[in-house]
BATITI-565275 format. One record per residue (C-alpha): x, y, z; residue number from 1. Coordinates in pm, 1 decimal. Each point is the difference from the previous one (the first is absolute). Example, Ala and Ser with C-alpha at 12.3 -4.5 7.8 and 13.67 -1.06 7.14 Angstrom:
2
{x = 1230.0 y = -450.0 z = 780.0 n = 1} .
{x = 137.0 y = 344.0 z = -66.0 n = 2} .
END
This chain:
95
{x = 315.6 y = 2161.2 z = -3987.0 n = 1} .
{x = 260.8 y = -173.9 z = 50.7 n = 2} .
{x = 97.0 y = 153.9 z = 362.7 n = 3} .
{x = -306.3 y = -88.4 z = 124.7 n = 4} .
{x = 76.3 y = -365.9 z = -75.1 n = 5} .
{x = 370.0 y = 64.1 z = 87.9 n = 6} .
{x = -105.4 y = 103.9 z = 372.5 n = 7} .
{x = -263.8 y = -297.4 z = -8.7 n = 8} .
{x = 280.7 y = -287.5 z = -94.3 n = 9} .
{x = 198.7 y = 151.3 z = 304.7 n = 10} .
{x = -212.0 y = -100.3 z = 270.5 n = 11} .
{x = 168.0 y = -239.6 z = 230.4 n = 12} .
{x = -333.5 y = -239.3 z = 16.1 n = 13} .
{x = 82.1 y = -265.6 z = -312.2 n = 14} .
{x = -333.4 y = 25.5 z = -281.8 n = 15} .
{x = -57.2 y = -378.1 z = 88.5 n = 16} .
{x = -8.1 y = -1.3 z = 430.3 n = 17} .
{x = -260.9 y = 276.3 z = -103.6 n = 18} .
{x = -288.7 y = -183.4 z = 5.6 n = 19} .
{x = 124.1 y = -248.0 z = 305.7 n = 20} .
{x = -0.9 y = 346.9 z = 231.0 n = 21} .
{x = -370.2 y = 24.8 z = -24.8 n = 22} .
{x = -67.0 y = -327.3 z = 65.1 n = 23} .
{x = 94.1 y = -115.2 z = 402.6 n = 24} .
{x = 327.2 y = -206.6 z = -6.0 n = 25} .
{x = 149.9 y = -189.1 z = 282.8 n = 26} .
{x = 368.6 y = 29.2 z = 45.4 n = 27} .
{x = 251.8 y = -267.1 z = -52.9 n = 28} .
{x = 240.6 y = -182.9 z = 197.5 n = 29} .
{x = 265.0 y = 230.1 z = -100.3 n = 30} .
{x = -200.4 y = 285.7 z = 64.4 n = 31} .
{x = -88.1 y = -84.0 z = 335.2 n = 32} .
{x = 285.0 y = 157.6 z = 237.6 n = 33} .
{x = -35.7 y = -68.9 z = 400.6 n = 34} .
{x = 96.1 y = 284.8 z = 193.0 n = 35} .
{x = 154.1 y = -120.7 z = 377.3 n = 36} .
{x = 19.9 y = -338.9 z = -163.9 n = 37} .
{x = -183.3 y = -310.2 z = 227.0 n = 38} .
{x = -85.2 y = -10.9 z = 333.1 n = 39} .
{x = -34.0 y = -249.4 z = 214.9 n = 40} .
{x = -301.3 y = 102.4 z = 233.4 n = 41} .
{x = -19.5 y = -151.0 z = 433.7 n = 42} .
{x = -396.4 y = 50.6 z = -106.5 n = 43} .
{x = -201.5 y = 64.5 z = -237.4 n = 44} .
{x = -60.6 y = 416.0 z = -136.4 n = 45} .
{x = -353.3 y = -90.6 z = -52.2 n = 46} .
{x = -98.8 y = -95.3 z = 345.9 n = 47} .
{x = -98.7 y = 305.4 z = 277.1 n = 48} .
{x = 257.7 y = 49.8 z = 196.2 n = 49} .
{x = -5.2 y = -128.6 z = 404.6 n = 50} .
{x = -311.4 y = -231.8 z = -130.6 n = 51} .
{x = 77.5 y = -402.1 z = 40.2 n = 52} .
{x = -318.3 y = -149.7 z = -68.5 n = 53} .
{x = -69.4 y = -357.0 z = 90.6 n = 54} .
{x = -153.7 y = -239.7 z = -182.0 n = 55} .
{x = -328.5 y = -185.5 z = 118.2 n = 56} .
{x = -134.3 y = -310.3 z = -136.5 n = 57} .
{x = -333.5 y = -0.9 z = -31.2 n = 58} .
{x = -179.6 y = -329.1 z = -92.4 n = 59} .
{x = -395.2 y = -53.3 z = 1.6 n = 60} .
{x = -178.5 y = -330.6 z = 145.1 n = 61} .
{x = -301.2 y = -96.9 z = -251.7 n = 62} .
{x = -183.7 y = -125.2 z = 282.2 n = 63} .
{x = 39.2 y = 258.9 z = 254.9 n = 64} .
{x = -78.6 y = 288.2 z = -279.1 n = 65} .
{x = -266.7 y = 130.2 z = 213.6 n = 66} .
{x = 202.4 y = 62.4 z = 269.9 n = 67} .
{x = 199.3 y = 329.0 z = 25.7 n = 68} .
{x = 327.5 y = 112.1 z = 150.2 n = 69} .
{x = 138.2 y = 311.4 z = 77.1 n = 70} .
{x = 326.9 y = 104.2 z = -131.4 n = 71} .
{x = 208.8 y = 131.2 z = 250.7 n = 72} .
{x = 30.0 y = 442.7 z = 21.8 n = 73} .
{x = 297.0 y = 156.8 z = -194.1 n = 74} .
{x = 104.7 y = 184.5 z = 309.6 n = 75} .
{x = 61.3 y = -392.3 z = 230.2 n = 76} .
{x = 258.9 y = -62.5 z = -317.6 n = 77} .
{x = 147.7 y = 301.3 z = 84.7 n = 78} .
{x = 10.3 y = -65.4 z = 383.2 n = 79} .
{x = 137.0 y = -384.5 z = -34.7 n = 80} .
{x = 309.5 y = 155.2 z = -222.4 n = 81} .
{x = 45.1 y = 280.8 z = 255.0 n = 82} .
{x = 1.8 y = -319.0 z = 328.8 n = 83} .
{x = 224.1 y = -165.7 z = -295.8 n = 84} .
{x = 279.3 y = 259.6 z = -33.2 n = 85} .
{x = -36.3 y = 70.8 z = 407.3 n = 86} .
{x = 86.8 y = -387.1 z = 51.5 n = 87} .
{x = 308.0 y = 2.8 z = -192.5 n = 88} .
{x = 84.5 y = 329.8 z = 169.7 n = 89} .
{x = 5.4 y = -171.4 z = 351.6 n = 90} .
{x = 165.0 y = -301.0 z = -156.9 n = 91} .
{x = 269.6 y = 183.3 z = -169.4 n = 92} .
{x = 40.2 y = 181.6 z = 352.2 n = 93} .
{x = -7.2 y = -319.6 z = 185.5 n = 94} .
{x = 308.2 y = -73.8 z = -187.2 n = 95} .
END
C-alpha cells in the first residue's frame, strides 16, 4: 500500500492544482508569451485583401418617404475606381 501512495504522490501536479485543471482558467499576464512581438500593420488584417469600400451616407427625408431612390450598382463603383486610377496614371505620365 505504501508503494501505491508513493506513486500517487509523485505526480508533477500539486494536489491543490488538481481541482483547477477541471475548471476552465484563463492564463495570467505572466503566463502569456507573445511570439514575434507586436507588429504595426499598414492595413487591418481583418479586411479582405484588395477591397477598398467607400462609405456612403444614407439619409431619408421624412416628407418624401413615398419616393424611391435607386442606388447605383456595385459594378458602377468598380468602373469609377478604374477611371480614377486611369486618370492618375495619365497625370503621372504627363509629369
